[in-house]
C-alpha positions in Angstrom: -29.4 53.8 21.2 -29.9 51.5 24.2 -32.5 52.5 26.9 -29.8 53.0 29.6 -27.8 55.3 27.2 -31.0 57.2 26.4 -31.7 57.7 30.1 -28.1 59.0 30.7 -28.6 61.6 27.9 -32.0 62.6 29.3 -30.5 62.9 32.8 -27.7 65.0 31.5 -30.2 67.3 29.8 -32.2 67.6 33.1 -29.3 68.6 35.4 -30.3 71.9 36.9 -28.0 74.7 35.9 -26.1 72.8 33.2 -26.1 74.8 29.9 -25.6 73.4 26.4 -22.0 74.8 26.1 -20.8 73.3 29.4 -22.5 70.0 28.7 -20.8 69.9 25.3 -17.4 70.4 26.9 -18.1 67.6 29.4 -19.0 65.3 26.5 -15.8 66.2 24.7 -13.9 65.4 27.9 -15.7 62.2 29.1 -17.1 61.0 25.7 -20.4 59.7 27.1 -23.0 60.9 29.7 -22.6 57.7 31.6 -18.9 58.5 32.1 -19.8 62.0 33.3 -22.2 60.7 36.0 -19.6 58.2 37.1 -16.9 60.8 37.4 -15.8 62.0 40.8 -16.5 65.6 42.0 -12.9 66.5 41.7 -12.7 65.2 38.1 -15.7 67.2 37.2 -14.2 70.3 38.8 -11.0 69.7 36.9 -13.1 69.8 33.7 -14.2 73.3 34.5 -17.4 72.7 36.3 -18.2 74.7 39.5 -18.2 72.8 42.8 -22.0 73.1 43.3 -22.8 71.9 39.8 -20.3 69.1 40.2 -22.1 68.0 43.3 -25.5 68.2 41.5 -24.2 66.0 38.7 -22.6 63.5 41.1 -25.8 63.2 43.2 -27.7 61.7 40.2 -30.8 63.6 41.2 -31.6 64.3 37.5 -32.4 60.6 36.8 -35.8 60.8 38.4 -36.7 63.6 36.0 -35.2 61.6 33.1 -37.6 58.7 33.8 -40.5 61.1 33.7 -39.2 62.6 30.4 -39.0 59.2 28.8 -42.6 58.4 29.8 -43.8 61.7 28.2 -41.7 60.9 25.1 -43.3 57.5 24.7 -46.8 59.0 25.2 -46.3 61.6 22.4 -44.2 59.6 20.0 -41.1 61.7 20.5 -37.6 60.5 19.9 -34.4 61.8 21.6 -31.5 62.5 19.2 -28.3 63.2 21.2 -25.4 65.2 20.1 -23.3 62.2 19.2 -26.1 60.4 17.3 -25.3 60.0 13.5 -28.8 61.4 12.8 -27.9 64.7 14.6 -27.8 67.5 12.0 -24.1 68.1 10.9 -24.5 71.9 10.5 -26.1 72.3 13.9 -23.4 70.2 15.6 -20.8 72.8 14.3 -22.3 75.9 16.1 -20.8 77.3 19.3 -23.3 75.8 21.6 -25.4 73.0 20.0 -28.2 71.4 22.1 -27.0 68.2 23.6 -30.3 66.5 22.9 -33.0 67.2 20.3 -36.5 66.0 21.0 -38.1 65.2 17.6 -41.5 64.2 16.4 -42.2 63.3 12.8 -39.9 62.3 9.9 -36.4 61.9 11.5 -34.7 61.5 8.2 -35.3 65.2 7.5 -32.5 66.0 10.1 -30.1 65.1 7.3 -31.7 67.3 4.6 -30.5 70.6 3.2 -32.5 73.3 5.1 -33.1 77.0 4.7 -34.6 79.1 7.5 -37.3 81.6 6.9 -38.1 84.0 9.7 -40.0 87.2 10.3 -42.5 89.2 12.2 -45.5 87.9 14.1 -47.5 90.8 12.7 -47.0 90.5 9.0 -48.6 92.5 6.2 -50.6 90.8 3.4 -47.5 91.3 1.3 -45.3 89.6 3.8 -47.6 86.6 4.0 -47.9 86.3 0.2 -44.2 86.5 -0.6 -43.3 84.1 2.2 -45.8 81.5 1.1 -44.7 81.8 -2.5 -40.9 81.6 -1.8 -41.3 78.8 0.7 -43.3 76.8 -1.9 -40.8 77.5 -4.7 -37.8 76.6 -2.5 -39.6 73.5 -1.3 -40.3 72.3 -4.8 -36.5 72.4 -5.7 -35.6 70.3 -2.7 -34.8 72.7 0.2 -36.5 71.9 3.5 -37.9 75.1 5.0 -37.2 75.5 8.7 -38.9 78.1 10.9 -40.3 78.5 14.4 -44.0 77.9 14.0 -44.8 81.3 15.6 -47.6 83.5 14.4 -47.1 85.4 11.2 -44.2 84.8 8.9 -43.1 81.6 10.5 -46.5 80.0 10.1 -46.7 81.3 6.5 -43.3 79.7 5.7 -44.5 76.3 7.0 -47.8 76.6 5.1 -46.1 77.6 1.9 -43.8 74.5 2.0 -46.7 72.2 2.8 -48.8 73.6 0.0 -46.2 72.6 -2.5 -46.1 69.0 -1.1 -42.7 69.7 0.5 -41.7 68.8 4.1 -40.9 71.5 6.6 -39.2 71.6 10.0 -40.5 73.6 13.0 -38.2 74.4 15.9 -40.2 75.1 19.1 -39.5 77.3 22.1 -41.3 74.9 24.3 -41.5 71.2 24.8 -42.1 69.0 21.7 -45.4 67.9 23.2 -46.6 71.5 23.7 -48.2 73.4 20.8 -47.6 77.2 21.0 -49.4 79.2 19.8 -52.5 77.1 20.4 -54.2 78.1 17.2 -51.4 76.3 15.3 -52.6 72.8 16.5 -53.8 71.8 13.1 -50.5 73.1 11.5 -48.4 71.3 14.1 -50.3 68.0 13.4 -49.7 68.4 9.7 -46.0 69.1 10.3 -45.6 66.0 12.4 -47.3 63.9 9.7 -45.4 65.4 6.7 -42.4 67.1 8.2 -40.6 67.3 11.5 -41.1 69.1 14.8 -38.1 69.5 17.1 -37.2 71.2 20.4 -34.2 71.3 22.7 -36.5 72.0 25.7 -37.7 69.2 27.9 -41.0 67.6 27.4 -43.8 69.7 28.9 -41.7 72.8 29.0 -43.9 75.9 28.7 -43.3 78.6 26.1 -41.4 81.0 28.3 -40.4 84.3 26.6 -36.7 83.7 27.3 -36.9 80.4 25.4 -37.3 82.0 22.0 -34.0 83.8 21.7 -32.4 80.5 22.7 -34.4 78.7 20.1 -33.4 81.1 17.4 -29.8 79.8 17.3 -31.1 76.4 16.4 -33.2 77.7 13.6 -30.2 79.5 12.1 -27.9 76.6 12.9 -29.9 74.1 11.0 -30.0 75.9 7.7 -27.5 76.7 5.0 -28.9 80.3 5.3 -31.5 82.5 6.9 -34.1 84.5 5.0 -35.8 87.4 6.7 -39.2 88.2 5.0 -40.5 91.0 7.2 -39.6 92.4 10.6 -38.9 95.6 12.5 -35.4 96.9 12.8 -35.0 95.5 16.3 -36.8 92.2 16.4 -36.4 88.4 16.9 -35.8 88.0 13.2 -33.0 90.5 13.3 -31.4 88.5 16.2 -31.7 85.3 14.1 -30.0 87.0 11.2 -27.1 88.1 13.5 -26.8 84.6 14.8 -26.7 83.3 11.2 -23.7 85.6 10.5 -21.9 84.5 13.6 -22.5 80.9 12.5 -21.1 81.5 9.1 -24.5 81.2 7.3 -25.8 83.1 4.3 -28.3 85.8 5.1 -31.1 86.7 2.7 -33.7 89.4 2.8 -36.9 90.1 1.0 -37.2 93.8 0.3 -40.3 95.7 1.1 -42.1 99.0 1.1 -39.9 101.7 2.6 -42.9 103.3 4.3 -43.7 100.0 6.2 -42.0 99.4 9.6 -42.2 95.7 8.9 -39.8 96.2 6.0 -37.2 98.1 8.0 -35.5 94.9 9.2 -35.0 93.2 5.8 -34.3 96.5 4.0 -31.5 97.3 6.5 -30.0 93.8 6.0 -29.9 94.5 2.3 -28.0 97.7 2.9 -25.6 95.8 5.1 -24.8 93.2 2.5 -27.5 90.6 2.7 -28.6 88.9 -0.5 -31.7 90.6 -1.9 -34.3 87.9 -2.8 -36.9 88.4 -5.6 -37.4 84.8 -6.4 -36.1 81.4 -5.4 -33.1 81.5 -7.9 -31.6 84.3 -5.8 -31.2 81.7 -3.0 -29.9 78.9 -5.2 -27.2 81.1 -6.6 -25.7 81.7 -3.1 -25.6 78.0 -2.1 -22.2 76.4 -1.8 -21.1 74.1 -4.7 -21.6 71.1 -2.4 -25.1 72.1 -1.5 -26.0 72.8 -5.2 -24.7 69.3 -6.2 -26.7 67.8 -3.3 -29.9 69.5 -4.6 -29.2 68.8 -8.3 -28.6 65.1 -7.6 -32.1 64.9 -6.1 -33.9 67.0 -8.7 -34.4 67.1 -12.5 -31.3 67.6 -14.6 -30.3 71.1 -15.4 -32.0 72.6 -12.3 -29.6 75.4 -11.9 -29.4 76.2 -15.6 -33.2 76.8 -15.9 -34.7 80.2 -15.9 -37.6 80.6 -13.4 -40.7 79.0 -14.7 -43.8 81.2 -14.7 -46.1 80.4 -11.8 -48.9 78.1 -12.6 -52.0 79.8 -13.8 -55.5 79.3 -12.5 -58.6 79.0 -14.6 -61.4 81.4 -13.9 -65.0 80.1 -13.8 -66.8 80.0 -17.1 -69.9 82.2 -17.8 -71.2 85.3 -16.0 -69.4 84.4 -12.7 -66.1 84.4 -14.5 -66.7 88.0 -15.7 -67.4 89.1 -12.1 -64.4 87.1 -10.9 -62.1 88.8 -13.4 -63.3 92.3 -12.3 -62.8 91.4 -8.6 -59.2 90.2 -9.3 -58.6 93.5 -11.1 -59.5 95.4 -7.9 -57.7 93.2 -5.4 -54.0 93.4 -4.6 -51.5 91.0 -3.2 -49.8 93.6 -0.9 -52.9 95.4 0.6 -56.2 94.1 1.8 -59.5 95.6 0.6 -62.7 95.6 2.7 -65.8 94.0 1.3 -67.7 97.3 1.5 -65.1 99.0 -0.6 -65.1 96.2 -3.1 -68.9 96.4 -3.4 -68.8 100.1 -4.0 -66.1 99.8 -6.7 -68.2 97.2 -8.6 -71.5 98.9 -8.8 -72.4 97.2 -12.1 -72.8 93.9 -10.3 -75.2 93.0 -7.4 -73.8 92.2 -4.0 -75.0 88.6 -4.3 -73.1 88.2 -7.6 -69.9 89.6 -6.0 -70.2 87.5 -2.9 -70.8 84.4 -4.9 -67.8 85.1 -7.1 -65.6 85.8 -4.1 -66.6 82.4 -2.6 -65.6 80.7 -5.9 -62.3 82.6 -6.0 -61.6 81.5 -2.4 -62.4 77.9 -3.2 -60.1 78.1 -6.2 -57.2 79.5 -4.1 -57.2 82.8 -6.0 -58.4 85.0 -3.2 -57.9 84.9 0.6 -60.2 86.4 3.2 -58.4 88.1 6.2 -59.9 89.1 9.5 -62.7 91.7 9.4 -64.0 90.7 5.9 -60.9 92.0 4.2 -59.7 90.3 1.0 -56.4 90.0 -0.9 -55.3 88.3 -4.1 -53.1 85.3 -4.0 -49.8 85.7 -5.8 -50.1 84.5 -9.4 -51.8 85.3 -12.7 -55.2 83.6 -13.4 -56.0 82.1 -16.8 -59.0 83.6 -18.6 -61.8 81.3 -19.7 -61.2 80.1 -23.3 -63.6 82.5 -24.9 -61.9 85.5 -23.3 -58.3 84.5 -23.8 -56.3 86.7 -26.2 -55.7 85.1 -29.6 
């Protein structure tokens, strides 16, 4: 894309009051942003634009902002991918109101990959985090690129799960591509830019206004072959994303949860309404279209879709006395509910507190146990391997 053409696209994006749908109609009519800016006011009004908006476009006032945008893009390593660019995601282009420009940082080739969206609550339970990370990792290993919104909670867990499996992931922001929100995800954002892709339809420097996130959600659902809801209340942003997915003709998946947990009301209701219940990654693969299945199979090992689910890799417990303490700790800890350190110490009276704390540290280092806020601990999903002398014969 030539620099003048890029500036035209950026200027079109920066026209005040011009939404994605109207801008898309203008592109359909005039073919290029340059032709739109060269059109007369009467020609623009004939294309369905109001008189005041036509005047704003004709004045060219947006070009000053476009120059500023290009400077910010250069400083942050961001690339503009306009609607007519061959790199623009084909699925996203088909939705009712696709963004006219995507601001992207990272591996641009991922825009042409097969994606699956995973969304959910910003206040997940330990169970929600565990299943999200596990499913994102498994789906990433078979070639699906996980897309989410890099928000707190389930979104961040989805990105971390994919990255933990050595798979790329795509984050869709509700702010400028050069703005990290929430700020505690700076490290995660840097890793996504390095190994995956970070995109936004909002101009560079745009703050994370609350109204941006419902707008952002249609892009998350539009990019993927489907949307999986891991946890969320009955009326939540993830429920909105699931509805958008249905409107866009996408598959909707839901991870069932405890019926007594409000965070499971959303996905459980989706299952009642016909969403595909997901227990493992095969449940997603079975619902993909033949074309998508062939696309994945061509990039993976032969017989991918004929294989039964392989058991999760085991972890070796430490040898010696520490291994005995570790095994007892893992017996007490659960994946779906956190246990406070005091309760753990009380339940293992046969060991000293120093032995238990040392074993917990080793388990954390081995990735078997995770410490949550307030000195609460949960098991990581998976079965550990016993040391050789304690394995069943």
